[in-house]
C-alpha positions as CSV (number, residue, x, y, z in Angstrom):
1,X,-43.2,65.1,65.5
2,X,-39.5,65.0,64.5
3,X,-38.4,63.8,61.0
4,X,-34.7,63.9,61.8
5,X,-32.9,60.5,61.3
6,X,-32.1,58.0,63.9
7,X,-28.3,57.1,64.0
8,X,-27.1,53.6,64.3
9,X,-23.5,52.6,64.8
10,X,-21.6,49.3,64.9
11,X,-18.1,47.9,64.6
12,X,-19.1,46.5,61.2
13,X,-22.1,45.0,59.5
14,X,-23.7,43.4,62.6
15,X,-25.8,46.4,63.5
16,X,-27.7,45.8,60.2
17,X,-29.6,43.1,62.1
18,X,-30.9,45.9,64.4
19,X,-31.7,48.2,61.5
20,X,-33.7,45.3,59.9
21,X,-35.9,45.2,63.0
22,X,-36.1,49.0,63.2
23,X,-37.3,49.3,59.6
24,X,-39.9,46.7,60.4
25,X,-41.1,48.1,63.7
26,X,-40.7,51.8,62.9
27,X,-41.5,52.2,59.2
28,X,-41.8,56.0,59.4
29,X,-38.3,56.6,60.7
30,X,-35.2,57.4,58.6
31,X,-32.1,55.4,59.4
32,X,-28.5,56.7,59.2
33,X,-26.0,53.8,59.8
34,X,-22.3,53.8,60.1
35,X,-20.2,50.6,60.3
36,X,-16.5,50.8,61.2
37,X,-15.7,47.8,58.9
38,X,-12.1,49.0,58.4
39,X,-11.3,48.4,62.1
40,X,-13.6,45.5,62.9
41,X,-13.7,43.5,65.1
42,X,-13.7,45.6,68.3
43,X,-13.9,42.6,70.7
44,X,-10.1,42.0,71.1
45,X,-9.1,45.6,71.2
46,X,-8.1,47.6,74.4
47,X,-10.9,49.4,76.2
48,X,-9.5,52.9,75.5
49,X,-9.3,52.1,71.8
50,X,-12.9,50.9,71.7
51,X,-14.0,54.1,73.5
52,X,-12.1,56.2,71.0
53,X,-13.5,54.5,67.9
54,X,-17.1,54.6,69.3
55,X,-16.8,58.3,70.0
56,X,-15.6,58.9,66.5
57,X,-18.7,57.3,65.1
58,X,-20.9,59.2,67.6
59,X,-19.5,62.5,66.5
60,X,-20.0,61.5,62.8
61,X,-23.7,60.8,63.5
62,X,-24.1,64.0,65.4
63,X,-22.7,65.9,62.4
64,X,-25.6,64.4,60.5
65,X,-28.1,65.9,62.9
66,X,-29.6,62.7,64.2
67,X,-32.3,62.8,66.9
68,X,-31.2,59.6,68.7
69,X,-28.2,57.2,68.6
70,X,-28.5,53.5,68.9
71,X,-25.2,51.8,69.8
72,X,-25.9,48.6,67.8
73,X,-22.8,46.9,69.1
74,X,-22.5,45.0,72.3
75,X,-18.8,45.6,72.8
76,X,-19.3,49.4,72.4
77,X,-22.3,49.3,74.6
78,X,-20.4,47.5,77.4
79,X,-17.4,49.9,77.2
80,X,-18.8,53.3,76.2
81,X,-22.6,53.6,76.6
82,X,-22.7,55.2,80.0
83,X,-20.0,57.8,79.2
84,X,-21.8,58.8,75.9
85,X,-25.2,59.0,77.5
86,X,-23.9,61.4,80.1
87,X,-22.0,63.5,77.5
88,X,-24.5,64.3,74.8
89,X,-28.0,65.8,74.9
90,X,-30.0,63.4,72.7
91,X,-31.2,59.9,73.7
92,X,-28.7,57.0,73.4
93,X,-29.8,53.4,73.4
94,X,-27.5,50.3,73.9
95,X,-28.3,46.6,73.4
96,X,-27.3,44.9,76.6
97,X,-30.1,45.9,79.0
98,X,-32.8,45.0,76.5
99,X,-31.2,41.7,75.8
100,X,-30.8,40.9,79.5
101,X,-34.4,41.8,80.1
102,X,-35.6,39.5,77.3
103,X,-33.5,36.6,78.6
104,X,-35.1,36.9,82.1
105,X,-38.5,37.0,80.5
106,X,-38.0,33.8,78.6
107,X,-36.0,31.6,81.1
108,X,-37.7,29.2,83.4
109,X,-34.6,27.4,84.8
110,X,-32.7,30.7,85.4
111,X,-29.7,29.1,83.6
112,X,-28.8,31.5,80.8
113,X,-26.0,31.5,78.3
114,X,-24.4,34.6,76.7
115,X,-22.3,34.5,73.6
116,X,-20.3,37.6,72.6
117,X,-17.0,39.1,71.7
118,X,-14.0,38.9,74.1
119,X,-14.6,42.5,75.1
120,X,-18.3,42.0,75.8
121,X,-17.8,38.8,77.8
122,X,-14.8,40.1,79.8
123,X,-16.8,43.2,80.7
124,X,-19.3,41.0,82.6
125,X,-22.0,43.5,81.7
126,X,-24.6,40.9,80.8
127,X,-24.1,39.0,84.0
128,X,-24.4,42.2,86.0
129,X,-27.6,43.3,84.2
130,X,-29.2,39.9,84.6
131,X,-28.2,39.2,88.2
132,X,-29.1,42.8,89.3
133,X,-32.7,41.9,88.5
134,X,-32.7,38.2,89.5
135,X,-29.6,37.4,91.6
136,X,-30.2,33.7,91.7
137,X,-29.8,33.4,87.9
138,X,-26.8,31.4,86.7
139,X,-25.1,33.1,83.7
140,X,-22.6,31.3,81.5
141,X,-20.6,33.7,79.3
142,X,-18.7,32.4,76.2
143,X,-16.5,34.5,74.0
144,X,-16.8,33.5,70.3
145,X,-13.9,35.4,68.6
146,X,-14.3,33.5,65.3
147,X,-17.9,34.5,64.7
148,X,-17.5,38.2,63.7
149,X,-14.9,37.6,61.0
150,X,-17.1,34.9,59.4
151,X,-20.0,37.4,59.2
152,X,-17.8,40.3,58.0
153,X,-16.5,38.1,55.2
154,X,-20.0,37.0,54.2
155,X,-19.4,33.4,55.0
156,X,-22.3,33.0,57.4
157,X,-24.0,30.3,55.3
158,X,-20.8,28.3,54.6
159,X,-19.7,24.9,55.8
160,X,-16.8,26.7,57.6
161,X,-19.4,28.7,59.5
162,X,-21.3,25.6,60.6
163,X,-18.1,23.9,61.7
164,X,-17.0,26.9,63.8
165,X,-20.4,27.4,65.4
166,X,-20.7,23.7,66.3
167,X,-17.2,23.5,67.8
168,X,-17.5,26.8,69.7
169,X,-21.0,26.1,71.2
170,X,-20.0,22.6,72.3
171,X,-18.9,24.4,75.5
172,X,-22.6,24.7,76.5
173,X,-23.3,20.9,76.2
174,X,-23.1,20.3,80.0
175,X,-24.5,23.7,81.2
176,X,-28.3,22.8,80.9
177,X,-29.2,26.3,79.8
178,X,-32.7,27.0,78.5
179,X,-32.0,30.5,77.0
180,X,-29.1,31.8,75.0
181,X,-28.4,35.5,74.4
182,X,-26.8,36.4,71.1
183,X,-24.8,39.2,72.7
184,X,-23.3,40.5,69.5
185,X,-25.4,42.0,66.7
186,X,-23.4,40.0,64.1
187,X,-24.6,36.7,65.5
188,X,-28.2,36.8,64.2
189,X,-26.7,36.3,60.8
190,X,-25.6,32.9,62.1
191,X,-28.9,32.2,63.9
192,X,-29.9,29.2,61.8
193,X,-26.6,27.5,62.6
194,X,-26.8,28.5,66.3
195,X,-30.3,27.2,66.5
196,X,-29.4,23.9,64.9
197,X,-26.6,23.4,67.3
198,X,-28.5,24.4,70.5
199,X,-31.7,22.6,69.7
200,X,-35.4,23.4,70.2
201,X,-35.1,23.3,74.0
202,X,-33.0,26.5,74.1
203,X,-34.6,29.9,73.3
204,X,-32.5,32.4,71.5
205,X,-32.5,36.1,72.3
206,X,-31.5,38.7,69.7
207,X,-30.3,41.6,71.9
208,X,-30.3,44.1,69.0
209,X,-33.9,43.3,68.0
210,X,-34.9,43.8,71.6
211,X,-33.3,47.2,71.7
212,X,-35.6,48.4,69.0
213,X,-38.6,48.1,71.4
214,X,-36.7,50.5,73.7
215,X,-36.1,52.9,70.8
216,X,-39.8,52.9,70.0
217,X,-40.7,53.6,73.7
218,X,-38.2,56.5,73.8
219,X,-39.5,58.0,70.6
220,X,-43.0,58.2,72.2
221,X,-41.6,59.4,75.6
222,X,-39.7,62.3,74.1
223,X,-42.4,62.9,71.4
224,X,-39.9,62.7,68.6
225,X,-41.5,60.1,66.4
226,X,-41.4,60.8,62.6
227,X,-44.6,62.1,60.9
228,X,-46.4,59.2,59.1
229,X,-47.1,61.6,56.2
230,X,-43.5,62.5,55.7
231,X,-42.3,61.5,52.2
232,X,-38.7,62.6,52.5
233,X,-37.4,59.3,54.0
234,X,-33.9,58.5,52.7
235,X,-31.9,55.8,54.6
236,X,-28.2,56.4,54.4
237,X,-25.4,53.9,55.0
238,X,-21.7,54.6,55.7
239,X,-18.8,52.3,56.0
240,X,-15.1,52.9,56.8
241,X,-13.9,49.8,54.9
242,X,-14.9,48.0,51.7
243,X,-17.9,49.5,50.1
244,X,-18.6,46.5,47.8
245,X,-18.7,43.9,50.6
246,X,-20.8,46.2,52.8
247,X,-23.3,46.7,50.0
248,X,-23.5,43.0,49.3
249,X,-24.3,42.1,52.9
250,X,-26.7,45.1,53.2
251,X,-28.7,44.1,50.1
252,X,-28.6,40.4,51.3
253,X,-29.9,41.2,54.7
254,X,-32.3,44.3,54.3
255,X,-35.4,44.5,52.2
256,X,-34.8,48.1,51.3
257,X,-34.8,49.3,47.7
258,X,-32.1,51.6,46.3
259,X,-29.5,51.0,49.1
260,X,-26.4,53.1,48.5
261,X,-23.3,52.9,50.8
262,X,-20.9,55.8,51.2
263,X,-17.3,55.1,52.2
264,X,-16.1,57.5,54.9
265,X,-12.9,58.2,56.8
266,X,-13.2,58.8,60.5
267,X,-10.7,61.3,62.1
């Protein structure tokens, strides 16, 4: 048993969708979460900058003595996961492989859509992960650069959000996909609008939620699950940008009492 916290990192608030699933599936675990809201979004940034920012959050979480790190950001996963896994001595989980695995499990036509940031789509990591397992699968990637700012500004239920989602996803109208991967952890906050646009014939994959199943498996594999009798659980949330906006979205999205957010400055 190991009652150290699990560290989650994201470019902003999107990784909270992963935390929501983690709290549900792993109720004995303590969550430490950092969102780099000051420098969000990561998608349009140069590769080296994304690596640098991700490493800064990793080092912050390591300073908090976490037992595992979840890179709850598709862009950071695509750019930095392998380097980080090879460089630190605790388990590190990304969101792309679990999302690709789930898409292949659900599709029957082997025509899969992937939506994500510019950085995630340009990396081609989802296409590689999917076609590595089933080469005949047709993968259609679509960058959605307007989605993250909508979520970060807490407009994900607005008329503007619906208009942006409808106009952006129109690109899939002639692709005949039966499965769509939400390849950014911000996007589940837009899920009702995405589902409405895509229709019942298209199944949605939440890559972040799928990653939590992998976290659960690794906790068992390394025998580092938290003790069910531990009463010292104290989730902690950190943001590099606006504390108020982060708190509003956190309270809106997570069913956790007494959430407090600390504003931090990364080196």
